[in-house]
N, C-alpha and C positions, 0 to 999 in steps of 0.2 A: 423661596426667600429664606435667608439665614437669620439666626437670632441676632447676630451683630448688625445686620442691615436694619432690622426692626428697631433695635435700641438706638441706632444712629438717627433714624427717622423720628423717633420719639424725642430725642434730644433736640433735634431741629425745631420741634414744635413746642419746646418748653416755654418760650415767652408767651405764646398764644394760650397755653394751658394755665399759666400763672395769671394772665389777664382775665381769663374766664373765671378762675377761682376767686379773684378779688372782686370782680363785678358781681358774682353771686353772693359773696360774703357781705358786700355792702348793702345788698337789697334783701337780706334775710327775712323770711316770712315763715309762718307756722301752720301746722296741720294741713288742711286742704285749701287754705287761703293763700295760694301761691301765684297770684296773677302775674306779677312782674317776673318771678322765677320761671314760670311756665312759658311766658312770652319770650324770654331770653333764650331758653333751651330750644324752643320751637324754631326760632329764627336761626340759631346756629346750626341746627340739623338741616334746615333748608339750604343754608349757605354751603354746607358740606356736599349737598347734592342728594340728600335723602328725603323721604316723604313721611314726615311724622304724622301720627294719628292720635286722636284723643282716646283715652282708655279710662273709664270711670270718672271720678271727680278729680280733675287736675293731673291725671296720669298721662304720660306720653309713651308711645311705643312706635318703633319703626324697625324694619328688617332690611338686610342686604345680604348678598351672596348668591348662591345657586341651589338648585334642587339637591335634596339630601337631608341628613339629620339637621335638627334645629338646636342651637345652643344659645341660651339666654344669659345676658349680662345685665345685672341690675345695679342701679345707683339710686339712693334716696335723696330727695331735694329739700326737705323741710328743715327749719331751724327750731330754736327753743324760745319760749317767752322769757328771755333773760336780757337785761340791759347790759350791753357790752362795756367792759372797763379795760380793754387792752391798750387804748391809746394809739392804735394803728391808724395810719392815714386813710385806710379803706374800712375803718370800723363802721358797723351798722349803727345808725342813729335813730332807728324807728322803735327801739325797745325790744326787738327780737335779735337773736344772735345765732350764728352757726358755731355753737359751742360743742358740737358733737362731730364736726368735720364733714357734714354732708355736702358742703360746698366743694370740698376736696374730692369726694366720690363723684359728684356730677361733672366737675371739670375733667377728671381723669377719664370718665366714660365718653365725654365729648371728644377728647383727644384720641381715645381708642377708636371712636367712630371715624375720625379722619384717617387713621392708619389703616383701618379695615377697608374703607372706601377706596383708598389708593391701591389696595391689593385685592379688590373684590373678585376679579377674574380668577384669582388663585384659590379662593375659598372652596373647600370640598363639601359645602353644605350651606346652611343659612344661619346667620347670626341675628338674634332678636335683641334689641336694645330696650330696656325697661327703665324709664325715669319715673320714680315713684314719689307721691306725696305722703304726708301723714305717717311717717315711720315712728316718730316720737310718741304719739298717742296710740300706737300699734293698731292702726286701722287701715292704712293705705295699701298694704300688700293684699289683704283679703278683698278690698274694694276693687283692685285691678284684676284679681283672679275672677271675681264674680262678673267683671266686665269682659272677660275672655282673653286676658293677656297670655294665657298658656295655650290658646287655640289659634287656628287660622294664621300661620301654620302651627301645628301642635309641637310644643316644646319637649325635647328629649332629655335635656339636662340643663342645670343652671348654676351660676356662681355669683358671688358678691364679695366686695371688699369692705372692711371697716378700718379706718385709720386709728392709730393709737398715739397719744402724746403723754409726756411726763413719765416715760418708761425708760429704764436704763438699757435700751436696745438701739443699736445704730440705725439712723434713718435709712429707709429703703429696704430694711430687712422684712421678709415676708414670713408669716407664721401660718402653716397649713393646719386646719382643724383635724383632729384625730377622728376616726370613724365613730359614729354614734352621736350622742347629745353633747353639744358644745355651748349651748345657751338655754336657760330655763324657760319654761312656759311662764307667761305673765298675764295678769288681769288687773285692770283698773276698775274700781267700783265706787259707788256712792251709796250712802245710807240716808234716806230721808225719814226723819222722825217727826211724827205729828203728835203734839201735846195739846194743851188747852191754856191759852193765855190768861193771866190773872194779875191782880195787884200784888206787889211783893210783900205787903203787910197781911195778905190773906191767902197764903199758899194752898190752904186746904180747898179753896174754890177752883183751883186750876190743876193742870197736869204738867209738871216741869220737864220739858224736853232736854234741858241741860243735864239734869240729874240722870235721866235715861241714857243720854249719850255717854256720860261718865261710866255707867255700869256696862254699857255695850263695849266700850274701850277695854275695860278690865276683862270682860268675858272673852273677847277675841284673842287676848294674850294667852288664854288657856289652850288655844288650838295647838300652838307650838309646844307649850309646856307639858300638856297632858294628853294630847290626841295623836301626836306623831311619834313614831318609833325612832330609835337612835340613828337608824340608817336613812330616814326619810328627811332629807335636807330640804328646808323651805324657809322663806322669809315672808313676814307679813308686816307691812308698815302703814301706819295711819298718818297721813301728811297734812290733814286739814280738819279742823272742827270749827263750825261757825254757828252762832246763835245769838239772838238778842241784840239790843241797842241801848238799853237803859238799866241803871243799877237797881231801880225799884219796880221793874216790870218782869214778870215771868212770861217769856215769849211763847208763841204758838208752836214754833218749829225749831228744829236743829238739823244740821247737815254734817255728815262725816264723809271724808274722801280718803281713799287708801288704795293700796295695791298689794298683791301677793305673787310669789314666784316659787316654782318648784322644778326640779330636774326630772320629775316623773309626771307624766300626764294624768295618771290615776290619782296621785297625791294632789295635784293641782285641782282636779275636779272635785275631790273630797273637800278641800279647803273652801272652794267656791260654794258648795252646798252648805257647809257649816257656818260660813259668814252670814248667809241669809237666815239660817235657822236660829243662830244665837241672837242676831239683831232683832228678829221678829219676836222670839220668845221672851227676850229680856224686856222689850218694850211692852209687851202684853202684861208682864208681871207688874209693871208700874203704871198700868191703866192707859198707856199710850199705844201708838202703832208705829211700825217701821217697815220700810220697803228697801231692800237691797237691789240695786240695778247695776249691771255690768256696763262699763263705758269704754270698752275696747279690750281685746285679749288676743293672745297668740299662743300656739302650742310650743313644745320644745323644738329647738332647731336640730335637725338630724343631718349628719354628714355621711354621705355615701362612702363605703369603704373603698370601692374601686376608684372613685373620683379623688379621694384623699391621696392615694398612691400615685395616680396618674398626674394630678396637678402638681404635686411636689416635684415629680420628674420634669414636667414642663418648665417650672420656674427655675429649677437648677440649670436646665439648658440655657435659659435666657440670661439669668443674673449670676450664675455660678453657685456652687454648693455652699459657699460661705455666707450667702445672702438669703438663705431659706432654711427653715427649721420646721420639723413636725412638732405639734403641740406636746407630744410625749417627751421630746428632747428638752423641754423647758418646764417640766412638771414642777408644780409649786409656785410658778410665776402667776401673776394675776391675769396673764393672757393665755394660759394653758387651758382654762375653762372659764368662760365669762360668767359673772354673776348678773350682768346686765342682759336684758332680753333683746331680741331682734326679730322684727315681724317678717323678715325673709323666711322665718320658720314655717309660715303657712305654705310657701312654695316648696320648702324641703319635704313636706308631707305629701306633695303631689308628684314631684319628679326628682330623680337623683340630683343631689345638690351638694355644694361645698361652700363654706364660709372661710375667707382668708382675712388675716389681720395684717396691716401694713404699718410699720413703725414710722412715725412722723414727728419726732421731737423728743430729745433727751434733756433731763434736768441740767446736765453739764453744759448744754448749749443754750441755756436760758429758758427752756420750756418747763416752767416750774409749777404749772397748775394743771389739775386733772380735767378730764372731760366734764362738761356741764358747769364749769366754773366761769364766772363773767370775765376772768382774766386769762382763760386758756388760750394757747396759741399752737400753731402747727408749723412744722418745717416743710416749706414748699419744695425742698429737694426731693421729697418723696413722690412728687407728682410724675416725674419721668418714669421711674421704675413701675409705679402703679399703673400708669396708662399703658405702658408696653406689656405688662403682665395681662391686663384685660384682653388686649388684642391677641397676644401670643397664645394664651391658654385656649381661647375660642378657636383659633386657627389650627392648633395642634390637636385639640379634641376632635374637631371635624375631620381632620386628615386621618387620624387613627381609626375613627369610626367608619370612614369610607373604605379604608383598607380592610377592616374586619368584615365588611359587608360583601367584599368581592371574593 
């Protein structure tokens, strides 16, 4: 099959892909709670003629092809707990939103499944399709790995797409990650502080967890300021503090939630250790206690050097050289090295992997809001090239692997 044949077939499926995307967008769900999304994807896979299987908590996996190497294509399915403000006719009304484009990823992989199924006899190996829950809380990838997504048959290589919007890059342009780390390790955490409630008029009879929380917040800022070297890039953000309900009552407890990220796994682990030590030590200083608990984490995302070069070549074959760039060619851009984390990283530490970015909305075309914004929008013109790339990359990688084995 030629690249032009595949592109034409993807174009012929555009209306179906758009319909899938809008149906998924309208029923956005979060985390592992993806009943409607799961049922929709399962039904579509069966309609294509595939045999989906459950994998972990709300994950779906299916395979097609022939004996040989195994190439995994991954799409995440969850949305965010954001109330949508786009005004689109297919906007989600449930209080959740696909503000990170996972509906685009899932629709593209469903379309790639249609393309691959139509050419199944030509595949020089096996394609494994991975539809993943809970990417946003960075838990779903590890859950599916633990449930065996990389086994039976054993996966040899993997790839993923992430759409971008509100970027000055033409829709349909593909960015290939450079070898090495393209996204930081990330950890979500909570700090539970136990004090002793008391009357606000008699603070000496209690232990104030709000005061303790304030000191912990200040202490955690010292990690970046005084414990990391100039070359150790990291970010620590505290996104929530909660305690108390009345002005004249010292509460019993306080809660802090936050996250931290680093481009080096050793630095990440050091920060994780220090968040716990500072929290517990500070609380003890003020006669309280504190416990830091991780609530989801992922390592750095590693891109295989061989795959980076191979995949760039495959996409150039399919879309033409003007539609694909290596991350090094756009150094300094916000897409050359993501500051946002991606839990596909867990897979990248298990098998050779590559992350691709797909431009799906320019400010000049009215896409004026970034990812995770309640008004963010995506250019559906990206769906055809994205779907075709998913299928073409898998076919070409299997073809070249089979030739190399002979």
